[in-house]
N, C-alpha and C positions, 0 to 999 in steps of 0.2 A: 504494500500500500504506500502511496506517495507520502503520507504523513507519518510513516514509521521511522524509527531509528533502528538500523540493523544491528544485530549482534550484541544486544544488551544482555550481559550475563547476570541475571537477577541474583543468583547465589553469591557471586563475587561482590555485587553492589551491597547486598545485605551484610556481608562480612565486613566490608569497609566501614559501613555506618555503625555496625555493632561495636567495632573497635573504638569508634569515636564517641560513644555514648557519654562517657564521663568528662570528655573535654569539650564537647559540642557547644554548650551554652557559653563557655568562656570566649569562644571565637566567633559566635554566630551573631555579630552585631548587625550586619546587613540583613540576615534572615529575620531578625526580630523587627527591624524597620519595615521590611516588606510585609511581614505577617500582620503587623499592627495596622498598616494601611488597608490591607485586604479585609481584616476583621471589621474595620470601620465601615466597609461597604455593606455589611450585613447585620451590624449590631442592633439596628433598629427593628429587625424582623421579629414578629411576635412568636414565631415558632419556638418550641421548647427543646427539640431533639437535634443534636448536631453530630455529624460524622466528621472527625478530624482525620482525613485520609493522607497518610504519610506524616504521622504525628511526631516522629522523632522523639525527643526527650519529654514530650508532653507539655511544652511551654504554652502552646496555644490551646491545648485541651483545658489547661488550668484557666486561661484567660476567658474562654467561653463559659466555664463553670462559674467564674466570678460574675458573669452576666446573668446567671440564673438558669443556664441551659443544662440539659442532661446530655452527656458527651460519651460517644463511642470513639475510642482511639484505635486507629488501624495503622500498622506499619509492617513493612517487609522484613525489617531487621530485628531479629530476636533480642539483641542487646539493647536496642533503642526501646522496644516495647517493655522489656523488663525494667529499664530505668524509669520509664513513665509510670509503670505500676508501683515501683518503690516510692515515687513521689506522690502517689495517690492523685495522679493528674486527671483521671477520667472516671466515669461510672462503669464503663465496660471496655474490654480490650480485645482486639482481633489481630492475630498474626496472619497477614494476608497481603495480596497484591491488589493495587488499585484497579488493575485490568480484570480482576476476578473477585469481586467483593462478595463475601458470604453473608449478605443480608437480603431480606425479602424485598420485593418491589414496593416502592412508596412507603418506606419505613422510617425515614428521617425528614425533618423540615429543612435543614441546611446541610449541604455538603461543602466542606471547607478543605482545600488542599493547597498549602503554600510551599512553593519551591520543592516539590516532589515529582511533578509530572514530567520533568525533563529526563527522569530516569525510566520512563515508560518506553516499551518497545513500540506501542501503537497508541498515539494520542487520541484518535477518534474512538477507539475502543474504551479507553480510560474515561473519556467524557461521557460516553454512552452508559457506562456503568454508574457513574455519579448521577447522571440523569435518571437512570432506572430506579435507584434506591431513594431518590428524593420525591417527596409528595407533591402533587399539583398545588401550586401556590407557593412553593418553596424556592430556595435559591441554591445555585451551585456557584461557589466562589473559588477561583483558582489563580495562582500566580505560577509562572514558569520562566525559563530562560530561553532567549532566542539567539539566532545567528549573530555572531560578533562578540559574544561573551568570551572573556579571557583572551581576546585577540592579541594583547601585548605579550602575554606569556607565550602564546603560540608563535608569534613572530620571532621572539628571542630564541626559542628552541630551534626554529627553522634555520637560524644562522649558525647554531651550534652543531647540529648533526643532520640537517635536512628533513627532520620530522617535526611535526607541530606538538605532539604530546599533550594535546588538549582535546576535549570532546567536541564533536560537531553538534550544534544545536539547530533546531528547525528554524527555517526562515519565518519571519512574521506572517508572510502570506499563507504559509501552510498551517500555521496555528489558527489563523483567521478562517481558512477553509475547513478545518476540523470543527469549527463552531457554526458553520453556515446553516445547519439543519435546525438550529435553536434560535429563539429570540435572545439576543445577547448584546453585551457591550464589552469592547476590548479597548485597552489603552496600553501604550508602551512608554517606557522611559529608560534612560541610561543613568547608571550610577557608577562612579569610579572611586575605588578605595586606593589608598597609597600606603606604601611600606618603605621602611628605611633601607632594606636590603633583600636579596633573593631568599636567604634562609628564613627570614621572618615571614615573607610572603608564602613560601612553600609550607612552612609550619602551620600557617593559618588554614590553608587548604586541607592539610592532613587533619587538623583539629576538628573540622566540620565533616570529615569523612569523604571529601570530594576528591578522592585519589584514584578511583576506578575509571579506566578509560573504556568507552563503548567498544573499542576494538578488541577488548578481552584481556587486557593486562593492566597492571597498576603502575603508577609512577613510583618506582622503588627508591631505595636509599641512594643518594647521590654522593659520589666521591667529592673530595675537596676540589679536585681539578674541574669536575663537571659544574659544581657550584660557581667556581671562579669564572668559567667560560660563560655560564648563563648570566652571571652578574655583568660581565663585560658586554654581552650582546644586548642586554635589556636597555631599552630606551628610557632614560630617566627624565623626570619633569621636576625642575627646581630641586634636584638632589634626591627626589623621592621616586619610587617605582610605582607607576599606576597599574591598576588592574580593573578593567571595566566589565560591567554586567549589563546586558540588554534585557530588561525586565518587561514582562507582559502580565497584565492583570486582566482577568476575565470574570464577568458576571453573566451567568446563564439563568434566565427566568424560567422556572418549571411551570409551563402552562398546562 
């Protein structure tokens, strides 16, 4: 399918995020900002039941509960779900894939998925599943990453060894196409983080579990020489290393 990302090894993705469960919240500054904005798009909704699809550590499961909602937390990574459970982040927990949600049709009022759907193999299927489990009158809220994300890191790696070593993300047009069957609203924005050096930048990516490459391998330990080469190749901005994210926010109205 045109809107699919080939060769996503879900087991490897789950392992990478499981390993990052205890460090994730320390590094997830951008993730919290994005999730708060997305949550704000549905906080007014009167529905009581929320599915947090790709819940991670359960940070936004807790935020939804603070708003008086009953929350089901779903994640592909056992380590993340266990961490969320330890934090008593939700009312119910599901170890599952967004593309195969083990909930009955029309069982929640709001489906919320922040910065998880870029790890799906098939975005239209994932959206169809969220649509299926959401009741008429409800909302599907999602954020994801689009083409161009991490381009500075990819460009630097290209100079080092001819490979980009970053994931390919769907073009905005394909994300829009995946939503075309639903009444929806999409918006996109760019956000750039900066780091003092390559080691700090790579540590932040590892800290949020974003080390698995769609091509089926992980960015492994780097030698001092590789770090130095990457540092030299990275285009700095006023002495800082920029890392950009192409963010997409979506609201689907469940008619």
